[in-house]
VEXDRENMAR-170395 format. One line per 10 residues: their letters; for each residue x, y, z of N, C-alpha, C, O. Coordinates in Angstrom, 1 decimal, decimal comma. Layout:
REM residues N
A) X:Y:Z:X:Y:Z:X:Y:Z:X:Y:Z ~ ...
REM end
This chain:
REM residues 114
XXXXXXXXXX) -43,2:38,8:-31,6:-44,2:39,5:-32,4:-45,5:38,6:-32,5:-45,4:37,4:-32,6 ~ -46,6:39,3:-32,5:-47,8:38,6:-32,5:-48,7:39,0:-33,7:-48,9:40,2:-33,9 ~ -49,2:38,1:-34,5:-50,1:38,4:-35,6:-51,5:37,8:-35,3:-51,6:36,8:-34,7 ~ -52,5:38,6:-35,7:-53,9:38,1:-35,5:-54,5:38,1:-36,9:-54,4:39,1:-37,6 ~ -55,1:37,0:-37,3:-55,8:36,8:-38,6:-57,2:36,5:-38,3:-57,6:35,6:-37,6 ~ -58,1:37,4:-38,9:-59,5:37,1:-38,8:-59,9:36,3:-40,0:-59,8:36,7:-41,2 ~ -60,5:35,1:-39,7:-60,8:34,1:-40,7:-62,2:34,2:-41,2:-62,7:33,4:-42,0 ~ -62,9:35,2:-40,8:-64,4:35,4:-41,1:-64,5:35,6:-42,7:-64,0:36,6:-43,2 ~ -65,2:34,7:-43,3:-65,5:34,8:-44,7:-64,3:34,4:-45,7:-64,5:34,5:-46,9 ~ -63,2:34,0:-45,1:-62,1:33,5:-46,0:-62,1:32,0:-46,1:-62,7:31,3:-45,3
XXXXXXXXXX) -61,5:31,5:-47,2:-61,4:30,1:-47,4:-60,4:29,5:-46,5:-59,4:30,1:-46,1 ~ -60,5:28,2:-46,3:-59,6:27,4:-45,5:-58,2:27,5:-46,0:-57,2:27,7:-45,2 ~ -58,0:27,3:-47,3:-56,6:27,3:-47,8:-55,9:28,6:-47,8:-54,7:28,7:-47,6 ~ -56,7:29,7:-48,0:-56,1:31,0:-47,9:-55,6:31,3:-46,5:-54,4:31,8:-46,4 ~ -56,4:31,0:-45,5:-55,9:31,3:-44,2:-54,8:30,4:-43,8:-53,8:30,9:-43,2 ~ -54,8:29,2:-44,2:-53,7:28,2:-43,9:-52,4:28,6:-44,5:-51,4:28,5:-43,9 ~ -52,4:29,1:-45,8:-51,2:29,5:-46,4:-50,7:30,8:-45,8:-49,4:30,9:-45,7 ~ -51,5:31,7:-45,4:-51,0:32,9:-44,8:-50,4:32,6:-43,4:-49,3:33,2:-43,1 ~ -51,0:31,7:-42,7:-50,4:31,3:-41,4:-49,1:30,6:-41,6:-48,1:30,8:-40,8 ~ -49,0:29,7:-42,6:-47,8:29,0:-42,8:-46,6:29,9:-43,2:-45,5:29,7:-42,7
XXXXXXXXXX) -46,9:30,9:-44,0:-45,9:31,9:-44,4:-45,3:32,6:-43,2:-44,1:32,8:-43,0 ~ -46,2:33,0:-42,3:-45,8:33,8:-41,1:-45,0:32,9:-40,2:-44,0:33,3:-39,6 ~ -45,5:31,7:-40,0:-44,8:30,8:-39,0:-43,4:30,4:-39,5:-42,5:30,2:-38,7 ~ -43,3:30,3:-40,9:-41,9:29,9:-41,4:-41,0:31,2:-41,4:-39,8:31,0:-41,4 ~ -41,6:32,4:-41,4:-40,8:33,6:-41,3:-40,5:34,1:-42,7:-39,6:35,0:-42,8 ~ -41,2:33,7:-43,7:-40,9:34,1:-45,1:-41,4:35,6:-45,3:-41,1:36,1:-46,4 ~ -42,1:36,1:-44,4:-42,6:37,5:-44,5:-41,6:38,5:-43,9:-41,9:39,7:-44,0 ~ -40,5:38,0:-43,4:-39,5:39,0:-42,7:-38,3:39,0:-43,6:-38,0:38,2:-44,4 ~ -37,5:40,0:-43,3:-36,3:40,3:-44,1:-35,2:39,3:-43,6:-34,4:38,9:-44,5 ~ -35,1:38,9:-42,4:-34,1:38,0:-41,9:-34,6:36,6:-41,9:-34,5:35,9:-40,8
XXXXXXXXXX) -35,0:36,1:-43,0:-35,5:34,7:-43,1:-34,4:33,7:-43,1:-33,4:33,9:-43,8 ~ -34,5:32,7:-42,3:-33,6:31,6:-42,3:-34,4:30,3:-42,2:-35,2:30,2:-41,3 ~ -34,1:29,3:-43,0:-34,8:28,0:-43,0:-34,7:27,2:-41,7:-35,6:26,5:-41,3 ~ -33,5:27,4:-41,1:-33,2:26,5:-39,9:-33,6:27,2:-38,6:-33,1:26,7:-37,6 ~ -34,3:28,3:-38,6:-34,6:29,0:-37,4:-36,1:29,1:-37,2:-36,8:29,4:-38,2 ~ -36,6:28,8:-36,0:-38,0:29,0:-35,7:-38,1:30,4:-35,2:-37,5:30,8:-34,1 ~ -38,9:31,2:-35,9:-39,1:32,6:-35,5:-39,8:32,7:-34,2:-40,7:31,9:-33,9 ~ -39,6:33,8:-33,5:-40,3:34,0:-32,2:-41,5:34,9:-32,6:-41,6:36,1:-32,3 ~ -42,5:34,2:-33,1:-43,7:34,9:-33,6:-44,9:34,0:-33,2:-44,9:32,8:-33,3 ~ -45,9:34,6:-32,7:-47,2:34,0:-32,3:-48,3:34,4:-33,3:-48,4:35,5:-33,7
XXXXXXXXXX) -49,0:33,4:-33,8:-50,1:33,6:-34,8:-51,4:33,2:-34,1:-51,5:32,1:-33,6 ~ -52,3:34,1:-34,1:-53,6:33,8:-33,5:-54,7:34,0:-34,6:-54,8:35,0:-35,2 ~ -55,5:32,9:-34,8:-56,5:33,0:-35,8:-57,9:33,0:-35,0:-58,2:32,2:-34,2 ~ -58,6:34,1:-35,3:-59,9:34,2:-34,7:-61,0:34,0:-35,7:-60,8:34,0:-36,9 ~ -62,2:33,7:-35,2:-63,4:33,4:-36,0:-63,2:32,2:-36,9:-63,6:32,2:-38,1 ~ -62,6:31,1:-36,5:-62,3:30,0:-37,3:-63,6:29,3:-37,7:-63,7:28,6:-38,7 ~ -64,6:29,4:-36,9:-65,9:28,7:-37,2:-66,7:29,4:-38,3:-67,7:28,9:-38,8 ~ -66,2:30,6:-38,7:-66,9:31,3:-39,8:-66,1:31,3:-41,1:-66,2:32,1:-41,9 ~ -65,3:30,2:-41,2:-64,6:30,0:-42,5:-65,6:29,7:-43,6:-66,6:29,2:-43,3 ~ -65,2:30,1:-44,8:-66,1:29,9:-45,9:-65,7:28,6:-46,6:-64,7:28,5:-47,4
XXXXXXXXXX) -66,4:27,5:-46,2:-66,1:26,2:-46,8:-67,3:25,7:-47,5:-68,4:25,7:-46,9 ~ -67,2:25,3:-48,8:-68,3:24,9:-49,6:-68,8:23,5:-49,2:-68,0:22,7:-48,6 ~ -70,0:23,2:-49,5:-70,5:21,8:-49,2:-69,8:20,8:-50,0:-69,6:19,6:-49,5 ~ -69,4:21,1:-51,2:-68,7:20,1:-52,0:-67,3:19,8:-51,4:-67,0:18,6:-51,4 ~ -66,7:20,8:-50,8:-65,4:20,6:-50,2:-65,6:19,7:-48,9:-64,8:18,9:-48,6 ~ -66,7:20,0:-48,2:-67,0:19,2:-46,9:-67,1:17,7:-47,2:-66,7:16,9:-46,4 ~ -67,7:17,4:-48,4:-68,0:16,0:-48,7:-66,8:15,3:-49,4:-66,5:14,1:-49,1 ~ -66,1:16,0:-50,2:-65,1:15,4:-51,1:-63,7:15,4:-50,4:-62,9:14,6:-50,8 ~ -63,4:16,3:-49,5:-62,1:16,3:-48,9:-62,0:15,2:-47,8:-62,8:15,2:-46,9 ~ -61,0:14,3:-47,9:-60,8:13,3:-47,0:-59,4:13,3:-46,5:-58,4:13,6:-47,2
XXXXXXXXXX) -59,2:13,0:-45,2:-57,9:12,9:-44,5:-57,6:11,5:-44,3:-58,3:10,8:-43,6 ~ -56,5:11,0:-44,9:-56,1:9,6:-44,7:-55,2:9,4:-43,5:-54,2:10,0:-43,4 ~ -55,6:8,5:-42,6:-54,9:8,3:-41,4:-54,7:6,8:-41,3:-55,6:6,0:-41,5 ~ -53,5:6,4:-40,9:-53,1:5,0:-40,7:-52,3:4,9:-39,4:-51,3:5,6:-39,2 ~ -52,7:4,0:-38,5:-52,0:3,8:-37,2:-50,8:2,9:-37,3:-50,0:2,9:-36,4 ~ -50,6:2,2:-38,4:-49,5:1,3:-38,5:-49,9:-0,1:-38,4:-49,1:-1,0:-38,7 ~ -51,0:-0,4:-37,8:-51,5:-1,8:-37,7:-52,3:-2,2:-38,9:-52,9:-1,3:-39,6 ~ -52,4:-3,5:-39,2:-53,1:-4,0:-40,3:-54,6:-3,7:-40,2:-55,1:-4,0:-39,1 ~ -55,2:-3,1:-41,2:-56,6:-2,9:-41,2:-57,0:-1,7:-40,5:-58,2:-1,5:-40,3 ~ -56,1:-0,8:-40,1:-56,5:0,4:-39,4:-56,4:1,7:-40,2:-56,1:2,7:-39,7
XXXXXXXXXX) -56,6:1,6:-41,5:-56,6:2,8:-42,3:-58,0:3,4:-42,2:-59,0:2,8:-42,4 ~ -58,0:4,7:-42,0:-59,2:5,5:-41,9:-59,1:6,7:-42,8:-58,0:7,2:-43,0 ~ -60,3:7,1:-43,3:-60,3:8,4:-44,1:-61,5:9,2:-43,8:-62,5:9,1:-44,6 ~ -61,5:9,9:-42,7:-62,7:10,7:-42,4:-62,8:11,9:-43,3:-61,8:12,4:-43,8 ~ -64,0:12,4:-43,6:-64,2:13,5:-44,5:-64,0:14,8:-43,6:-63,9:14,8:-42,4 ~ -63,9:15,9:-44,3:-63,7:17,2:-43,6:-64,9:17,5:-42,7:-64,8:18,0:-41,7 ~ -66,1:17,1:-43,2:-67,3:17,3:-42,4:-67,3:16,5:-41,1:-67,7:17,0:-40,0 ~ -66,7:15,3:-41,1:-66,6:14,5:-39,9:-65,6:15,0:-39,0:-65,8:15,0:-37,8 ~ -64,5:15,5:-39,5:-63,5:16,1:-38,6:-64,0:17,4:-37,9:-63,7:17,6:-36,8 ~ -64,8:18,2:-38,7:-65,3:19,4:-38,1:-66,4:19,1:-37,0:-66,4:19,7:-36,0
XXXXXXXXXX) -67,2:18,1:-37,3:-68,2:17,8:-36,2:-67,6:17,1:-35,0:-68,1:17,3:-33,9 ~ -66,5:16,4:-35,2:-65,9:15,7:-34,1:-64,9:16,6:-33,3:-65,0:16,6:-32,0 ~ -64,1:17,3:-34,0:-63,1:18,1:-33,3:-63,2:19,6:-33,5:-62,5:20,4:-32,8 ~ -64,0:20,1:-34,5:-64,1:21,5:-34,7:-63,4:22,1:-35,8:-62,5:21,4:-36,4 ~ -63,6:23,3:-36,1:-63,0:24,0:-37,3:-61,5:24,2:-37,0:-60,7:24,3:-37,9 ~ -61,2:24,4:-35,8:-59,8:24,6:-35,4:-58,9:23,4:-35,8:-57,7:23,7:-36,3 ~ -59,3:22,2:-35,6:-58,5:21,1:-36,0:-58,4:21,0:-37,5:-57,3:20,6:-38,0 ~ -59,4:21,3:-38,3:-59,3:21,3:-39,7:-58,3:22,3:-40,2:-57,5:22,1:-41,1 ~ -58,3:23,5:-39,6:-57,3:24,5:-39,9:-55,9:24,1:-39,5:-54,9:24,4:-40,2 ~ -55,7:23,5:-38,4:-54,4:23,0:-37,9:-53,9:22,0:-38,8:-52,6:22,0:-39,1
XXXXXXXXXX) -54,7:21,1:-39,3:-54,2:20,0:-40,3:-53,8:20,7:-41,6:-52,8:20,3:-42,2 ~ -54,5:21,7:-42,0:-54,2:22,4:-43,3:-52,8:23,1:-43,1:-52,0:23,1:-44,1 ~ -52,6:23,8:-42,0:-51,4:24,5:-41,8:-50,2:23,5:-41,7:-49,1:23,8:-42,2 ~ -50,4:22,4:-41,0:-49,4:21,4:-40,8:-49,0:20,8:-42,2:-47,8:20,5:-42,4 ~ -49,9:20,7:-43,1:-49,6:20,2:-44,5:-48,8:21,2:-45,3:-48,1:20,8:-46,2 ~ -48,9:22,5:-44,9:-48,2:23,5:-45,7:-46,8:23,9:-45,1:-46,1:24,6:-45,8 ~ -46,5:23,4:-44,0:-45,2:23,6:-43,4:-44,3:22,5:-43,9:-44,7:21,4:-44,1 ~ -43,0:22,7:-44,0:-42,0:21,7:-44,4:-42,0:20,6:-43,3:-42,0:20,8:-42,1 ~ -41,9:19,4:-43,8:-41,9:18,2:-42,9:-40,6:17,9:-42,3:-40,0:16,8:-42,6 ~ -40,1:18,7:-41,5:-38,8:18,5:-40,8:-39,1:18,6:-39,3:-40,2:18,6:-38,8
XXXXXXXXXX) -38,0:18,6:-38,5:-38,1:18,6:-37,1:-38,6:19,9:-36,5:-39,0:20,0:-35,3 ~ -38,6:20,9:-37,3:-39,1:22,2:-36,9:-40,6:22,4:-37,0:-41,1:23,4:-36,5 ~ -41,2:21,5:-37,7:-42,7:21,6:-37,9:-43,5:21,7:-36,6:-44,3:22,6:-36,4 ~ -43,2:20,8:-35,7:-44,0:20,8:-34,4:-43,7:22,0:-33,6:-44,6:22,5:-32,9 ~ -42,4:22,5:-33,6:-42,1:23,7:-32,8:-42,8:24,9:-33,4:-43,2:25,8:-32,7 ~ -42,9:25,0:-34,7:-43,6:26,1:-35,3:-45,1:26,0:-35,1:-45,8:27,0:-34,9 ~ -45,7:24,8:-35,0:-47,1:24,7:-34,8:-47,5:25,0:-33,3:-48,6:25,4:-33,1 ~ -46,5:25,0:-32,4:-46,8:25,4:-31,1:-47,1:26,9:-31,0:-47,7:27,4:-30,0 ~ -46,6:27,6:-31,9:-46,8:29,1:-32,0:-48,2:29,5:-32,6:-48,4:30,7:-32,8 ~ -49,0:28,5:-32,9:-50,3:28,8:-33,5:-51,4:28,6:-32,5:-51,4:27,5:-31,8
XXXX) -52,3:29,5:-32,4:-53,5:29,4:-31,5:-54,7:29,7:-32,3:-54,7:30,7:-33,1 ~ -55,7:28,9:-32,2:-56,9:29,1:-33,0:-58,1:29,2:-32,0:-58,3:28,4:-31,1 ~ -59,0:30,2:-32,3:-60,2:30,4:-31,6:-61,4:30,2:-32,5:-61,4:30,7:-33,6 ~ -62,3:29,5:-32,0:-63,5:29,1:-32,9:-64,4:30,3:-33,1:-65,4:30,2:-33,8
REM end
């Protein structure tokens, strides 16, 4: 089954939570936590998300490589300029999925168009 979500004019969190619910399978009757549903989610118009300037400046993503002194925290604006709106949406969806071994398998069913 394939779902298409138009992100034009919607906020980042709303789109991410809708995508996470579909990827987990919570919108279907036969929901099971331990099963990756055979569903593809396609997000279009990701570059037209409604993100405020305050959110662009104040939202930071904390990244650490494991080596001493390599902690980084780029802002949302830096992530968008470097990698695009799709990466910001992918990070938001990843944070809303449960952190188990099925997370990466579910994220493979997500495709984002700018």
